[in-house]
N, C-alpha and C positions, 0 to 999 in steps of 0.2 A: 502493498499502498505506498503510494507515496501522498506527496500533499499536506496538506497542515496537522501539525499532531494531534488527533482522535483525540475525543473526548473521553476516559474511561468510567464504567458503571462496573461497583462491587457487589454482588450479593452472595451471600453468609448461606449457612445449613438450618437445619430444624431447629425452629423456636429463636434462634440466634438473632442479634441485631445486629444493626449499622455500628454501635458504639464495641461491639467485639471487637475488631478490627485497630482497636487499639492504634496505636502511631503510624499501621501502616499505609492509610491515604497518604496521608504528611509525606511520608517515606516516598509515596511513588509520583506525589505531585513534584517533589524536587527533584528528583531521577528523569523525567519526563518531561516537564514543562507545563503539564495539561491537567486540563477541569476533572477532579475525579468524584463521582455521586455514589454515596452508600447510599442502598435500597433499602427499606427496611419493609418486608414480605408481607400482605396484611394478618395481620394477628399476632406480628412481634414487635417489639421496639416501643416506637411513638405511634403504628400504627397496632396496639395490643387490642381498639376498641370494636376493630374490625374484625366480620367474622372471614377464618381462613379457605379458600377455593378450595372444595372438593377432588383437582384434579391439579396435575402440573403442570396441565395446557393450561388452565385457569388461571394461574399463577401468571404464566409467560404472556397472556394475553394482560393480564391488568399490567403489567412493566410496560413491554408495547404503549398503553397508554398512560403511565406515567411519565415516562420518559419526555413526553411531547408536551406533556402539561410544564415541566422541567426546562426545557428549552435547550434538552440535549444535542448537540451536531451528528447530524450521521451520515455516514455509516459511523458508530462507536465501537471501541472495544469493550470486552468483558473479561470483568475478572471475576471467577464464583466458585466455590468451593460445596462438595457434599448436594444436598439438594439444591441446593443455588446452582450448581454445575447442571443439576436436571431442567432447572427452569433455564436456563441458557442456553441447552441444547434445544427445547420444544420454543422457544420465542427463535431463536435463530431458523430452524427448519416451519413455523407458520408466519416469518415477519422478516425473510431474510433483506431484505431492502433496512433494517435496523441494524445489522451489526456486518462488522467488516472482518474481524479480528476476536479470538477465544481463547483465553487458556483458563484450563478446568483442573481443579485444584482437588486432590484423592476422590474422584467419584464414583460411583459405582451404575453401569447402567443395565437393564433386563434388554435384550435376553440374552448378554456378551458373558454374563456373570452371574453365578449360581448362588442362591439366597447364603447359602452357609459364606459366601466371600464378601457377597454386597455390605452382610450385619456379623460381623464375628460371633460365634458362638456363645465365646466366654460373656458376650453382652449383652445375652436375652431376658436374662431376669432382671439386671441391672435395667435397662431401659422398659419395659412392662415396668414394673417396679415404677419409677418413678412416673409411667405414665396414667398408671391405672390405680396406685394405693396413696394416700396422701401423704404427704412428705413434706417434712421444712426447708425451706429457699436455702437456707444452709447446705445440708442435706445432697438437695438437687446439686446447687453448683458446682459443688466436693464431689460427685461423683461425677460431672459431666468434666473435670479437669483432671480428673485420673483419667478417661477414657478415653481424652482427645489430646493430654498435651505430654512430652516427655523434657522437653527444656527450658520450658516455660518456669519462671519464680511463682510459688505457692499466691504471693501475696496478690494476684491480681484477682484471687477468689473473693475478696472482700470490696473489689469493687462490683465482682459482677453483680452480688450482693445487694446491692445498691439498689443497681439496676432492676433486677429482678422483683423488687419488692414495689419501686418505683409501679412497672411496666411490665405487671406477669403475665406470664401467656396462659390461657384459658387450658384448662386440662379438653375441653374440646376442641380448640383448635390447634391443640399438641395431638392429639390423633389425628386432626385431620390430613396432618401435615406430612403425618407417619404414612398412614395408608395412601396417601396422594404420592410420596413414592417409591411404595410398592409396586404398587399397581402400573407407575409409569413406563412405557416401552419407545425404548429409541430407536429413531432410522436406521435402516444397514448402514449406509452411507454419513458420511460427516453433512455437518447442515454449514459449515463455516468453509472458504477454502481454505485460510491461514488460521493454524489449531494449534497449541500445544498443552500437552497434558503434565503435571507437577506431580509427584506420589512420595510418601514418605515410605519407606524402608522397615518403622519401627511405628507406623497406623495400629492401634492398637482396637478400633474401633470399623476398618473397612480395609480388607485383603490391599496391600498392591499388588497382587494378581488382576486386578479387576481395569488399572490403568494399563497393566502391560499388555492384555487382551482385548481394550480400546485402542490401544496404537497400533495393535496389528490391523486392527478388524477395517480401521479406518486410515491407518496408514498418513498416521498424523507423529512428530516429536514428543519421544516421552523421557523427561530429567526428574531422575531420581535425588533422595535426600537420604542422608544413608543413617541418621539419626534421630531426625525428627518425629514427631507424633502428628494425630490425624489433623491437628490445626495447624498448620504450618509454617502461615504467616504472623500466627503468634510464637511459636515456638523460635523460629529463624529467619524475621521480614528482610534482614539483607541478603539472604541467601535466595529467595524468592525475586527482591528485585534483578540481580544479577543474571539470575536467567530471562527474566524480562529485557534487560536489556543486550545480552548473546542474542536472545531468539532473532529481536528486532535490528541488532545492530547497531544500538549507538551507545554501546561501550568502549571507553578508552584502551 
């Protein structure tokens, strides 16, 4: 892609919100001199009062409408992880004029990966317990931290706790997002010409084999971090920025 630097849109995963990116958006703005917009999907963050759509496709259509309201220049670039990456794929398939390039982090897509790879078995009871049973905000955030990080400082839990208490995600919305992710089926061919996959070899939530399989299926590059967890932008944001710079040819 040539011409002006595209705007970037960032999408998070299941029940997470824009603030969970931490200072990563500022690092991207500094590295690329681009506008970076972090979207909260309906039901999450500052949109926790909204009902989460029942399907990934409906989430994608909402994103399409939202960036028009936000004045994002098109085609934009997408960086998304986990559920957000599924939304990015559906968005690019349904509204191809919106997206010029896409970076997917630690995602898993049906039909390319088995269910026990898309959510590692060690997490089944943890996830079901958090979604189906009453749990304190601290227990929820501590469990998420343990499932998704390997390198981050545990001090972030306190900040996450403040956000959860201030903008709680309802059980109904959390379940809707989970079932949408389970049901979504990706296209057989890549929906964007320029795509990059980033995966963490120590991802304790999703098998990094999912990214390897997708890279083969869609014939797109894959770069793997040796010791980060599922939340790769939190565990090593500088590494993510370096991979983007290398891929885009902007590193010095």
